[in-house]
Backbone bond lengths (Angstrom), bond angles and torsions (degrees), N, CA, C in turn:
res aa  C-N    CA-C-N  psi(-1)  N-CA   C-N-CA  omega(-1)  CA-C   N-CA-C  phi
1 M - - - 1.441 - - 1.527 110.88 -
2 P 1.305 117.84 64.90 1.457 119.89 -178.19 1.521 111.48 -64.36
3 G 1.330 115.03 144.67 1.438 120.62 174.89 1.516 115.78 78.83
4 I 1.306 118.31 1.89 1.455 120.60 -179.32 1.528 109.55 -89.81
5 D 1.317 116.29 145.68 1.452 122.51 177.50 1.538 109.20 -58.11
6 P 1.335 118.34 137.38 1.468 120.49 -178.15 1.530 113.70 -56.05
7 H 1.326 117.27 -37.69 1.467 119.74 178.92 1.527 110.66 -66.35
8 E 1.335 116.46 -45.00 1.469 120.55 177.70 1.525 110.41 -61.63
9 R 1.325 116.46 -38.81 1.461 120.39 179.09 1.524 110.75 -63.74
10 A 1.340 116.86 -43.23 1.458 120.83 179.18 1.524 111.11 -64.10
11 V 1.332 116.85 -42.23 1.466 120.38 178.87 1.522 110.12 -62.97
12 S 1.320 116.64 -43.91 1.462 120.79 178.33 1.526 111.08 -59.84
13 C 1.320 115.85 -45.36 1.468 120.49 178.96 1.527 110.08 -62.08
14 W 1.329 116.54 -42.55 1.467 120.78 -180.00 1.533 110.46 -58.81
15 Y 1.320 117.47 -47.84 1.456 119.78 -178.61 1.529 111.84 -64.11
16 R 1.317 116.91 -32.78 1.463 119.37 178.58 1.516 112.20 -71.12
17 V 1.333 118.26 -33.38 1.470 119.29 -174.90 1.521 113.77 -99.15
18 A 1.321 118.34 -20.59 1.474 120.33 -175.88 1.520 111.74 -58.33
19 G 1.304 117.11 -46.33 1.466 120.31 179.51 1.518 112.25 -65.69
20 L 1.312 116.53 -34.16 1.470 119.85 179.62 1.524 110.66 -66.27
21 V 1.317 116.70 -41.19 1.457 120.78 -179.00 1.524 109.77 -64.53
22 S 1.331 115.62 -42.51 1.468 118.35 -179.04 1.521 111.82 -69.37
23 R 1.339 117.97 -20.50 1.471 121.51 178.70 1.523 112.12 -99.37
24 E 1.306 115.85 18.62 1.466 121.01 177.31 1.532 112.83 63.50
25 Q 1.305 117.33 30.53 1.459 121.16 175.90 1.527 108.98 -109.85
26 K 1.303 114.39 51.94 1.465 120.82 -174.43 1.527 112.96 -63.38
27 D 1.324 117.47 -34.99 1.470 119.54 -179.80 1.528 110.83 -61.37
28 L 1.322 117.00 -42.18 1.457 120.61 178.54 1.530 110.26 -66.38
29 A 1.316 117.08 -39.62 1.466 121.10 178.21 1.524 110.15 -61.26
30 V 1.325 116.80 -44.39 1.467 120.72 178.81 1.526 110.06 -63.89
31 D 1.324 118.00 -40.18 1.467 121.03 177.47 1.528 111.28 -59.86
32 I 1.332 117.25 -41.34 1.465 121.05 179.74 1.522 110.15 -65.12
33 I 1.321 116.95 -44.79 1.469 120.42 179.91 1.530 110.20 -63.59
34 E 1.326 117.41 -42.89 1.472 120.42 178.04 1.524 110.63 -61.38
35 A 1.327 117.79 -40.65 1.468 121.14 178.98 1.525 110.77 -64.02
36 E 1.335 117.12 -38.80 1.467 120.44 177.89 1.530 110.63 -64.36
37 I 1.311 116.62 -41.41 1.466 120.29 178.99 1.523 110.27 -64.43
38 R 1.334 116.96 -44.47 1.469 119.90 178.14 1.525 111.20 -62.14
39 S 1.325 116.79 -40.85 1.462 120.75 179.51 1.523 111.19 -63.31
40 A 1.322 116.55 -43.75 1.466 120.39 178.60 1.529 110.77 -64.45
41 E 1.319 116.13 -40.11 1.468 120.08 178.54 1.526 110.16 -63.94
42 Y 1.311 117.40 -42.70 1.460 122.30 178.34 1.535 110.48 -59.23
43 E 1.344 116.41 -47.45 1.456 120.39 178.90 1.523 111.36 -60.94
44 L 1.317 116.07 -40.53 1.460 121.06 178.63 1.531 110.76 -61.31
45 L 1.324 116.78 -47.39 1.458 120.03 -178.63 1.526 111.78 -64.80
46 L 1.323 117.64 -36.24 1.466 119.82 175.44 1.521 110.73 -63.29
47 E 1.332 116.26 -42.73 1.462 120.29 179.35 1.522 111.00 -65.16
48 V 1.318 117.38 -42.18 1.460 120.74 179.13 1.528 110.44 -63.13
49 S 1.324 117.30 -42.57 1.463 119.07 179.43 1.522 111.06 -64.61
50 R 1.334 116.86 -36.50 1.465 120.44 177.11 1.525 109.81 -64.62
51 L 1.323 116.74 -45.28 1.460 120.52 179.61 1.527 111.73 -64.35
52 A 1.318 116.49 -39.24 1.465 120.54 -177.77 1.529 111.77 -60.53
53 L 1.301 116.19 -29.17 1.465 119.89 -179.47 1.526 113.04 -90.91
54 S 1.331 116.95 -1.05 1.458 119.42 -170.16 1.525 115.54 -94.06
55 G 1.336 119.36 -10.43 1.454 115.95 178.90 1.511 115.84 155.77
56 D 1.313 114.57 -137.86 1.458 124.80 -172.11 1.535 112.53 -59.46
57 P 1.328 118.63 119.78 1.465 121.49 -178.18 1.533 114.26 -60.07
58 I 1.323 117.28 -35.97 1.466 119.76 -179.94 1.527 109.90 -67.58
59 E 1.312 117.13 -43.58 1.464 120.75 178.29 1.531 110.73 -65.15
60 I 1.317 116.99 -39.33 1.462 120.88 177.83 1.523 109.78 -61.81
61 A 1.332 116.70 -46.44 1.467 120.61 179.17 1.529 110.70 -60.65
62 R 1.309 117.17 -41.10 1.473 121.91 179.07 1.529 110.44 -62.49
63 R 1.331 116.96 -44.78 1.469 120.70 179.75 1.522 111.74 -65.55
64 L 1.330 116.53 -40.76 1.467 119.50 178.25 1.522 110.79 -64.64
65 R 1.326 116.65 -39.48 1.467 120.68 177.96 1.527 111.00 -62.06
66 E 1.334 116.87 -43.39 1.462 120.99 178.24 1.530 110.75 -61.43
67 R 1.310 116.39 -42.81 1.470 119.88 179.24 1.519 111.10 -65.78
68 A 1.322 116.87 -40.14 1.468 120.35 178.28 1.524 110.31 -61.51
69 E 1.322 116.73 -42.01 1.461 120.65 178.60 1.526 111.31 -62.59
70 R 1.336 117.64 -38.12 1.470 120.58 178.62 1.521 111.19 -67.04
71 V 1.328 117.11 -33.86 1.465 120.07 178.71 1.523 110.00 -67.43
72 I 1.318 116.33 -43.23 1.459 121.23 -178.31 1.523 110.82 -74.02
73 R 1.318 116.98 -38.77 1.464 122.02 -177.48 1.524 110.74 -126.36
74 P 1.349 117.24 75.60 1.463 118.95 -178.31 1.527 111.46 -61.24
75 T 1.310 115.68 145.93 1.464 120.70 178.51 1.520 109.96 -90.90
76 G 1.322 115.43 153.91 1.449 119.73 174.02 1.504 116.12 85.00
77 R 1.310 118.97 -3.86 1.465 120.89 179.59 1.525 108.62 -130.28
78 T 1.293 115.58 138.93 1.453 119.99 176.33 1.514 109.13 -102.69
79 R 1.289 114.80 148.15 1.462 119.67 178.54 1.508 109.05 -92.97
80 P 1.333 116.43 145.08 1.473 119.16 179.62 1.515 112.02 -66.00
């Protein structure tokens, strides 16, 4: 799901696996979650490689750090 908001992606993944878990198909649910993680990692590595070729290493590192912080601490949503 390239280009989708991380929250929307998580919600989509949840809806796909929630029914599987309740129907005792946990292995399939875990496979779906693992595939989502691999897909996100792949997208991240493509973005990093694009940034690495784009210019100043210090600026690239700064931008990657900002993005990492947004992943860990998303804005606009409160945690329960």
